[in-house]
C-alpha positions in Angstrom: -33.5 1.9 -34.7 -32.1 -1.5 -36.2 -29.2 -2.0 -34.4 -31.2 -1.2 -31.3 -33.6 -4.1 -32.3 -30.3 -6.0 -32.8 -28.4 -5.5 -29.5 -32.0 -5.9 -28.5 -32.3 -9.2 -30.1 -28.9 -10.1 -29.3 -29.3 -9.8 -25.2 -32.1 -11.8 -25.3 -30.1 -14.4 -27.0 -27.4 -14.3 -24.7 -29.5 -14.4 -21.5 -31.8 -17.1 -22.9 -28.2 -19.2 -23.8 -27.6 -18.5 -20.3 -30.9 -20.3 -19.0 -30.2 -23.3 -20.8 -26.6 -23.9 -19.7 -27.9 -23.6 -15.8 -30.7 -25.4 -17.0 -28.5 -28.3 -18.2 -26.2 -28.0 -15.4 -29.2 -28.3 -12.7 -30.2 -31.7 -14.6 -26.4 -33.1 -14.9 -26.0 -32.0 -10.9 -28.7 -33.8 -10.0 -30.2 -36.3 -12.5 -30.2 -40.2 -12.0 -28.2 -40.3 -8.8 -25.0 -38.3 -10.0 -22.3 -37.6 -7.2 -22.9 -34.1 -6.5 -20.2 -33.7 -5.0 -17.7 -35.0 -7.6 -19.3 -32.9 -10.5 -18.9 -29.9 -8.1 -15.5 -30.3 -8.0 -15.0 -31.0 -11.1 -17.1 -27.4 -12.1 -14.4 -26.3 -9.8 -11.5 -27.6 -11.5 -13.0 -25.8 -14.8 -13.5 -22.9 -12.9 -10.2 -22.6 -11.7 -8.1 -20.8 -14.4 -10.9 -18.0 -15.1 -10.5 -17.3 -11.0 -6.7 -17.3 -11.3 -7.0 -15.2 -14.2 -9.3 -13.1 -12.2 -7.2 -12.5 -9.2 -4.1 -11.8 -11.1 -5.8 -9.2 -13.3 -6.9 -7.6 -9.5 -3.9 -8.2 -8.1 -1.8 -6.1 -10.9 -4.9 -3.4 -10.4 -3.9 -3.2 -6.8 -0.1 -2.7 -7.3 -0.5 -0.7 -10.1 -3.2 1.6 -7.2 0.3 1.3 -4.5 3.0 2.2 -7.1 0.8 5.5 -8.2 0.2 5.9 -4.2 3.5 6.1 -3.3 4.6 8.0 -6.8 2.0 10.8 -5.6 3.4 10.5 -2.2 7.2 11.1 -3.4 5.9 13.6 -5.6 4.2 15.4 -2.8 6.9 15.0 -0.2 9.1 17.0 -2.4 7.1 19.7 -2.7 6.5 19.9 1.1 10.5 19.6 1.3 11.0 22.6 -1.0 8.4 25.2 0.2 10.8 24.0 3.9 13.5 25.3 2.4 12.2 28.2 0.9 10.7 29.1 4.5 13.9 28.1 5.9 15.7 30.1 3.9 13.2 33.2 4.1 13.9 32.9 8.1 17.4 33.0 7.9 17.9 36.2 6.1 15.0 37.6 8.2 17.2 36.3 11.5 20.1 38.9 10.6 18.3 41.8 10.7 16.6 41.4 13.5 19.4 40.4 15.5 20.9 43.7 14.7 17.9 44.9 15.6 17.2 44.1 18.9 20.6 45.3 19.4 20.4 48.4 19.1 16.4 48.0 20.8 17.4 47.5 23.9 18.6 51.2 24.4 21.8 50.4 26.6 23.3 53.5 27.4 26.5 53.0 26.8 26.8 52.5 23.0 29.3 54.6 21.3 27.8 54.5 17.7 24.3 56.1 19.9 26.1 58.7 20.3 27.6 58.6 16.7 26.5 60.8 13.9 26.4 58.2 11.4 25.7 55.2 14.2 22.2 54.8 12.6 22.6 54.9 9.3 25.8 52.2 9.6 23.6 49.8 11.7 20.7 49.7 9.0 23.3 49.2 6.5 24.3 46.6 8.4 20.9 44.8 9.0 20.6 45.4 5.0 24.1 44.0 4.3 23.6 40.6 6.4 20.3 39.9 4.9 21.3 40.6 1.2 24.7 38.5 1.7 22.6 35.8 2.8 20.2 36.3 0.3 23.0 35.7 -2.4 24.5 32.6 -1.1 20.6 31.0 -1.2 20.3 31.9 -4.7 23.7 30.6 -6.2 22.3 27.7 -4.4 19.8 27.9 -5.7 17.9 27.8 -2.8 15.6 30.8 -3.5 
């Protein structure tokens, strides 16, 4: 409880000090015909270092934010590139069996393997073998 009272007293004291300084400043600016513009320039010179440090802090915060956003963009781009590479690899794996299957799906009459006893099993084996070979190549390159 005493901590809260101490904090409240400290806050009130600070407010009173600020109010007194503002009153003193008003008195200095407008007292006795003093040149107001000269006094404002003098005060501006006093505030410049704090303004510069504030601007520098804001600039550092902006640069840090931009660096973070750039890093996030690069990370997401790399992830997206990985996903696209995997999708492309799977499309290539499925391309060879699809090509073999479409040739056999055209129902030509003059295909010697159509009348052969092992024609269908060899066509299916060719489809599987082509897919497996492409998949092994991509796995050795660590793309899949």
